[in-house]
C-alpha atoms as an extended CHARMM CRD file, in Angstrom:
* protein
*
        85  EXT
         1         1  MET       CA              0.0000000000        0.0000000000        0.0000000000  PROA      1               0.0000000000
         2         2  LYS       CA              1.0490000000        3.5640000000       -0.6680000000  PROA      2               0.0000000000
         3         3  ASN       CA              0.4330000000        6.7000000000        1.3460000000  PROA      3               0.0000000000
         4         4  LEU       CA             -1.4760000000        9.6350000000       -0.1190000000  PROA      4               0.0000000000
         5         5  THR       CA             -1.4740000000       13.2220000000        1.0560000000  PROA      5               0.0000000000
         6         6  ILE       CA             -4.6210000000       15.2240000000        0.3690000000  PROA      6               0.0000000000
         7         7  THR       CA             -5.6970000000       18.7680000000        1.0780000000  PROA      7               0.0000000000
         8         8  VAL       CA             -9.2000000000       19.4500000000        2.3490000000  PROA      8               0.0000000000
         9         9  ASP       CA            -10.9930000000       22.2960000000        4.0660000000  PROA      9               0.0000000000
        10        10  ASP       CA            -11.0000000000       22.2270000000        7.8590000000  PROA      10              0.0000000000
        11        11  ASP       CA            -14.7550000000       21.6770000000        8.0460000000  PROA      11              0.0000000000
        12        12  VAL       CA            -14.5220000000       18.7400000000        5.6170000000  PROA      12              0.0000000000
        13        13  LEU       CA            -11.7900000000       17.1380000000        7.7030000000  PROA      13              0.0000000000
        14        14  GLU       CA            -13.8320000000       17.6230000000       10.8770000000  PROA      14              0.0000000000
        15        15  TRP       CA            -16.8240000000       15.9680000000        9.2430000000  PROA      15              0.0000000000
        16        16  ALA       CA            -14.6200000000       13.1160000000        7.9520000000  PROA      16              0.0000000000
        17        17  ARG       CA            -13.1760000000       12.4600000000       11.4150000000  PROA      17              0.0000000000
        18        18  ILE       CA            -16.6380000000       12.3570000000       12.9820000000  PROA      18              0.0000000000
        19        19  GLU       CA            -18.0080000000       10.1660000000       10.1960000000  PROA      19              0.0000000000
        20        20  ALA       CA            -15.0560000000        7.7630000000       10.4070000000  PROA      20              0.0000000000
        21        21  ALA       CA            -15.4770000000        7.4740000000       14.1870000000  PROA      21              0.0000000000
        22        22  ARG       CA            -19.1940000000        6.8420000000       13.7450000000  PROA      22              0.0000000000
        23        23  ARG       CA            -18.3800000000        4.0470000000       11.3020000000  PROA      23              0.0000000000
        24        24  GLY       CA            -15.6390000000        2.6390000000       13.5120000000  PROA      24              0.0000000000
        25        25  THR       CA            -12.8700000000        3.2370000000       10.9930000000  PROA      25              0.0000000000
        26        26  SER       CA            -10.1900000000        5.8050000000       10.1480000000  PROA      26              0.0000000000
        27        27  VAL       CA            -10.3580000000        8.7160000000        7.7450000000  PROA      27              0.0000000000
        28        28  SER       CA             -7.5830000000        7.0460000000        5.7640000000  PROA      28              0.0000000000
        29        29  ARG       CA             -9.5310000000        3.7790000000        5.4380000000  PROA      29              0.0000000000
        30        30  MET       CA            -12.7440000000        5.6330000000        4.6210000000  PROA      30              0.0000000000
        31        31  VAL       CA            -11.0620000000        7.5770000000        1.7960000000  PROA      31              0.0000000000
        32        32  GLY       CA             -9.3820000000        4.4140000000        0.4970000000  PROA      32              0.0000000000
        33        33  ASP       CA            -12.6880000000        2.5160000000        0.5210000000  PROA      33              0.0000000000
        34        34  PHE       CA            -14.3960000000        5.4200000000       -1.2540000000  PROA      34              0.0000000000
        35        35  MET       CA            -11.7670000000        5.4530000000       -4.0010000000  PROA      35              0.0000000000
        36        36  ALA       CA            -11.9390000000        1.6600000000       -4.4140000000  PROA      36              0.0000000000
        37        37  GLU       CA            -15.7320000000        1.8540000000       -4.7600000000  PROA      37              0.0000000000
        38        38  MET       CA            -15.3850000000        4.5730000000       -7.4030000000  PROA      38              0.0000000000
        39        39  GLN       CA            -12.9560000000        2.3430000000       -9.3010000000  PROA      39              0.0000000000
        40        40  ARG       CA            -15.3400000000       -0.6450000000       -9.1670000000  PROA      40              0.0000000000
        41        41  ARG       CA            -18.2520000000        1.4560000000      -10.4000000000  PROA      41              0.0000000000
        42        42  GLU       CA            -16.2010000000        2.9590000000      -13.2280000000  PROA      42              0.0000000000
        43        43  ASP       CA            -14.9810000000       -0.4920000000      -14.2830000000  PROA      43              0.0000000000
        44        44  ALA       CA            -18.5300000000       -1.8810000000      -14.2030000000  PROA      44              0.0000000000
        45        45  TYR       CA            -19.8190000000        1.0590000000      -16.2480000000  PROA      45              0.0000000000
        46        46  GLU       CA            -17.0300000000        0.6360000000      -18.7990000000  PROA      46              0.0000000000
        47        47  ARG       CA            -17.7510000000       -3.0990000000      -19.1440000000  PROA      47              0.0000000000
        48        48  ALA       CA            -21.4830000000       -2.4640000000      -19.5830000000  PROA      48              0.0000000000
        49        49  TYR       CA            -20.8550000000        0.2740000000      -22.1440000000  PROA      49              0.0000000000
        50        50  LEU       CA            -18.4910000000       -1.9020000000      -24.1660000000  PROA      50              0.0000000000
        51        51  ALA       CA            -20.9580000000       -4.7980000000      -24.0490000000  PROA      51              0.0000000000
        52        52  TRP       CA            -23.6990000000       -2.4970000000      -25.3240000000  PROA      52              0.0000000000
        53        53  ARG       CA            -21.4790000000       -1.1080000000      -28.0840000000  PROA      53              0.0000000000
        54        54  THR       CA            -20.5060000000       -4.5750000000      -29.3180000000  PROA      54              0.0000000000
        55        55  ASP       CA            -24.0400000000       -6.0390000000      -29.2360000000  PROA      55              0.0000000000
        56        56  GLU       CA            -25.0000000000       -5.7120000000      -32.9020000000  PROA      56              0.0000000000
        57        57  ARG       CA            -28.4910000000       -7.0520000000      -32.2540000000  PROA      57              0.0000000000
        58        58  SER       CA            -29.3880000000       -3.8360000000      -30.4460000000  PROA      58              0.0000000000
        59        59  TRP       CA            -28.5730000000       -1.8140000000      -33.5530000000  PROA      59              0.0000000000
        60        60  HSD       CA            -30.5330000000       -3.9130000000      -36.0710000000  PROA      60              0.0000000000
        61        61  ALA       CA            -33.5480000000       -5.3990000000      -34.3430000000  PROA      61              0.0000000000
        62        62  SER       CA            -34.5180000000       -2.4080000000      -32.2410000000  PROA      62              0.0000000000
        63        63  THR       CA            -35.1470000000       -0.0720000000      -35.2050000000  PROA      63              0.0000000000
        64        64  ASP       CA            -38.1630000000       -1.9900000000      -36.4970000000  PROA      64              0.0000000000
        65        65  ALA       CA            -39.5120000000       -2.5340000000      -32.9860000000  PROA      65              0.0000000000
        66        66  SER       CA            -39.0480000000        1.1380000000      -32.1230000000  PROA      66              0.0000000000
        67        67  ASP       CA            -40.8620000000        2.2510000000      -35.2670000000  PROA      67              0.0000000000
        68        68  ALA       CA            -43.7660000000       -0.1150000000      -34.5740000000  PROA      68              0.0000000000
        69        69  SER       CA            -43.9310000000        0.9820000000      -30.9570000000  PROA      69              0.0000000000
        70        70  ARG       CA            -43.9010000000        4.6640000000      -31.9380000000  PROA      70              0.0000000000
        71        71  LYS       CA            -46.7030000000        4.0920000000      -34.4530000000  PROA      71              0.0000000000
        72        72  ALA       CA            -48.8090000000        2.2310000000      -31.8590000000  PROA      72              0.0000000000
        73        73  VAL       CA            -48.3830000000        5.0440000000      -29.3320000000  PROA      73              0.0000000000
        74        74  LEU       CA            -49.2790000000        7.6410000000      -31.9440000000  PROA      74              0.0000000000
        75        75  GLU       CA            -52.3920000000        5.6980000000      -32.9540000000  PROA      75              0.0000000000
        76        76  ARG       CA            -53.5260000000        5.3490000000      -29.3100000000  PROA      76              0.0000000000
        77        77  THR       CA            -52.9190000000        9.0470000000      -28.7140000000  PROA      77              0.0000000000
        78        78  ASN       CA            -54.9150000000       10.0510000000      -31.7820000000  PROA      78              0.0000000000
        79        79  ALA       CA            -57.7410000000        7.6530000000      -30.8720000000  PROA      79              0.0000000000
        80        80  ALA       CA            -57.9210000000        9.1250000000      -27.3500000000  PROA      80              0.0000000000
        81        81  LYS       CA            -58.2010000000       12.6550000000      -28.7570000000  PROA      81              0.0000000000
        82        82  GLY       CA            -61.2090000000       11.7250000000      -30.8440000000  PROA      82              0.0000000000
        83        83  PRO       CA            -62.2450000000       13.4960000000      -34.0260000000  PROA      83              0.0000000000
        84        84  GLU       CA            -60.8430000000       16.9680000000      -34.3740000000  PROA      84              0.0000000000
        85        85  ALA       CA            -63.4050000000       19.7370000000      -34.0900000000  PROA      85              0.0000000000
């Protein structure tokens, strides 16, 4: 593990110390856990995005379905409005 020096406002550090004590941990551990969670979320987002980008089915099949769905919604909306006066 490596050490990291950060600069924060006094009120932020006070909050962090209180929050860490409430959680039964240290400010250092809390910051490290926060950064690790950010990394996991970013990695998960990147994997999901790449999976979406490489799924060719979503590009071909969804166009026809989207057009049909849009037409059905438009027809229902027009039917609900009734004849125009």
